LUMMARGU-542536 format. One record per residue (C-alpha): residue number from 1; x, y, z. Coordinates in steps of 0.25 Angstrom, whole numbers, plus 5000, padded with zeros to 4 digits. Each point is the difference from the previous one (the first is absolute). Layout:
! residues N
> resi,east,north,up
> NUM,X,Y,Z
...
This chain:
! residues 245
> resi,east,north,up
> 1,4857,4685,4445
> 2,4992,5011,5007
> 3,4986,5002,5006
> 4,4989,5001,4990
> 5,5007,4991,4990
> 6,4991,4990,4993
> 7,5006,4986,5001
> 8,4997,4985,4999
> 9,5007,4988,5007
> 10,5009,4991,4992
> 11,4999,4988,5009
> 12,4985,5000,4997
> 13,5001,5002,4985
> 14,4995,5014,5000
> 15,4986,4996,5004
> 16,4996,5012,5007
> 17,5003,5015,4999
> 18,5004,5008,5012
> 19,5003,5014,5004
> 20,5012,5002,5010
> 21,4995,5006,5012
> 22,5012,4999,5009
> 23,5014,4996,5000
> 24,5008,4995,5012
> 25,5014,4996,4998
> 26,4999,4989,4989
> 27,4986,4998,5001
> 28,4989,5006,4992
> 29,4985,5001,5006
> 30,4990,4999,4989
> 31,4985,5003,4998
> 32,4993,4993,4989
> 33,4994,5008,4989
> 34,4992,4989,4993
> 35,4996,4993,5013
> 36,4998,5003,5015
> 37,5013,4995,5004
> 38,5012,5004,5009
> 39,5013,4994,4999
> 40,5015,5001,5001
> 41,5012,4996,4992
> 42,5015,5002,4999
> 43,5004,5010,4990
> 44,5008,4991,4991
> 45,4987,4992,4998
> 46,4992,5012,4994
> 47,4999,5004,4986
> 48,4995,5014,4995
> 49,4988,4999,4992
> 50,5000,5010,4988
> 51,4986,4999,4996
> 52,4988,4997,5009
> 53,4993,4987,4996
> 54,4986,4999,4996
> 55,4994,4990,5009
> 56,4987,4992,4998
> 57,4989,5007,5008
> 58,4990,4994,5009
> 59,4986,4999,4992
> 60,4987,4999,5007
> 61,4987,4997,4994
> 62,4993,5012,4992
> 63,4988,5000,5009
> 64,5001,5007,5013
> 65,5006,4989,5010
> 66,4997,5007,5013
> 67,4986,5005,5004
> 68,5004,5010,5011
> 69,5012,5007,5005
> 70,5014,4997,5004
> 71,5008,5006,5012
> 72,5015,4998,4997
> 73,5010,5003,5010
> 74,5015,4999,4995
> 75,5013,5001,5006
> 76,5007,5006,4988
> 77,4995,5012,4992
> 78,5005,4996,4987
> 79,4993,4987,5000
> 80,4987,5006,5005
> 81,5000,5009,4988
> 82,5002,4988,4991
> 83,4988,4993,5007
> 84,4991,5013,4999
> 85,5003,5001,4985
> 86,4995,4985,4998
> 87,4988,5003,5009
> 88,4996,5012,4991
> 89,5003,4992,4987
> 90,4990,4990,5004
> 91,4989,5009,5005
> 92,5002,4996,5015
> 93,4997,5010,5010
> 94,5012,5000,5010
> 95,5005,5008,5011
> 96,5015,4999,5002
> 97,5009,5004,5011
> 98,5014,5000,5003
> 99,5005,4998,5014
> 100,5013,4995,5007
> 101,4997,4985,5003
> 102,5001,5003,5015
> 103,4988,5010,4998
> 104,4990,4989,4994
> 105,4994,4996,5013
> 106,4997,5014,5005
> 107,4994,5004,4987
> 108,4992,4988,4994
> 109,4988,5001,5010
> 110,4996,5014,4997
> 111,5002,4998,4985
> 112,4991,4988,5000
> 113,4989,5008,5006
> 114,5002,5011,4991
> 115,5000,4993,4987
> 116,4993,4986,5003
> 117,5007,4993,4989
> 118,4996,4987,4993
> 119,5015,4996,4999
> 120,5011,5003,5009
> 121,5014,5000,4995
> 122,5012,5001,5009
> 123,5014,4999,4994
> 124,5014,5002,5006
> 125,5011,4991,5004
> 126,4996,4992,5013
> 127,4993,5012,5006
> 128,4993,4992,5011
> 129,5013,4993,5004
> 130,5008,5013,5000
> 131,4989,5006,5010
> 132,5002,4988,5009
> 133,4986,4994,4997
> 134,4997,4986,5001
> 135,4992,4991,4990
> 136,4993,4988,5005
> 137,4992,4989,4992
> 138,4987,4994,5007
> 139,4995,4990,4990
> 140,4989,4990,4999
> 141,5007,4989,4994
> 142,5007,4986,5000
> 143,5015,5002,5003
> 144,5004,4988,4991
> 145,4995,5008,4988
> 146,5002,5015,5004
> 147,5014,4999,5006
> 148,5005,4993,4987
> 149,4993,5010,4991
> 150,5006,5012,5007
> 151,5014,4994,5000
> 152,4999,4997,4985
> 153,4995,5015,4998
> 154,5011,5005,5008
> 155,4991,5009,5009
> 156,5002,4993,5014
> 157,5011,5009,5003
> 158,4991,5013,4999
> 159,4992,4996,5013
> 160,5005,5001,5014
> 161,4991,4989,5004
> 162,4991,4990,4993
> 163,4988,4994,5007
> 164,4992,4989,4993
> 165,4987,4995,5005
> 166,5003,4985,4999
> 167,5011,5002,5011
> 168,4990,5006,5010
> 169,4987,4992,4998
> 170,4993,5013,4998
> 171,4998,5010,4989
> 172,4995,5013,4996
> 173,4990,5007,5004
> 174,5002,4993,5014
> 175,5006,5010,5009
> 176,5009,4990,5007
> 177,5008,4999,4987
> 178,5002,5016,4999
> 179,5003,5000,5015
> 180,5012,4990,4998
> 181,5006,5010,4991
> 182,4997,5012,5008
> 183,5006,4993,5013
> 184,5012,4994,4994
> 185,5005,5013,4994
> 186,4994,5009,5011
> 187,4992,5008,4989
> 188,4992,5012,5003
> 189,4988,4999,4991
> 190,4998,5015,5000
> 191,5014,5001,4993
> 192,4998,4988,4991
> 193,4993,4999,4986
> 194,4994,4987,4995
> 195,4999,4997,4985
> 196,4990,4990,4995
> 197,4991,4996,4989
> 198,4988,4993,5007
> 199,4989,5008,5007
> 200,4997,4988,5010
> 201,5014,4994,5003
> 202,5009,5013,4999
> 203,4991,5012,5002
> 204,4991,4993,5010
> 205,5012,4993,5007
> 206,5009,5013,5001
> 207,4988,5009,5004
> 208,4997,4990,5011
> 209,5013,5002,5007
> 210,5000,5015,4998
> 211,5010,5001,4988
> 212,4997,5010,4988
> 213,4999,4993,4987
> 214,5004,5003,4985
> 215,4991,4991,4992
> 216,5004,4996,4986
> 217,4990,4995,4990
> 218,5008,4990,4993
> 219,4998,4989,4990
> 220,4998,4989,5011
> 221,4991,5009,5009
> 222,4987,4993,5002
> 223,4989,5003,4990
> 224,4993,5013,5002
> 225,5009,5003,5012
> 226,5001,5015,5002
> 227,5008,5002,5013
> 228,4991,5011,5004
> 229,5004,5000,5015
> 230,5015,5002,4997
> 231,5007,5013,5003
> 232,5006,5001,4986
> 233,4995,4993,4987
> 234,5007,4997,4987
> 235,4989,4996,4991
> 236,5007,4995,4987
> 237,5014,4998,4994
> 238,5006,5003,4987
> 239,5012,4992,4995
> 240,5013,5008,5002
> 241,5014,4995,4999
> 242,5011,5007,5008
> 243,5014,4996,5004
> 244,5005,5005,5013
> 245,5013,4996,5006
């Protein structure tokens, strides 16, 4: 076995094809060819792949599915190339950039101003955590429902703290709710970014405490909501499926 070999894993019934990118003693470090996936495996569990499989591609509707442009930041140049090819295939205007993950935070603001995209795509492997950034949830909801749903979906672990309005007898856009989060974690609003999908509750509330806002016009945003007071705006989404581990 050597670096550059194309392999699959016996333990997983040869489900995914990898390229060997490094070998340390008896462990091979692998990069997915078919999917965005980084893994490791003992050499004895790997099997050389003689012919590259033809996998089922992702197919989108024939009509243009995104009216506007995409800004795509990627931590892997090979995967960026694959994504840019797919954007071109579907006639989507996209601006792609490769950076090391620790550079994302210093690059993104200027690129958003330069391209003013409708959709922002950031890929990598836990880039925010590697940059020692924190992720908090401030939600207008009932804990009895929301906490259960988040646990079932397996997403609770991705937040450093979760504040649900039913616990505090207040809700967004009340400044008091925002201040509970800011004071608890001693956050500097000038070095924070609030992401939300409601002009009144999210944009208005965050702006009320001086925090910059990234507005997402999602399928549950209020009707005719435009988030025009936000610092950054994503106006629509297209269905993209990507595996990142």
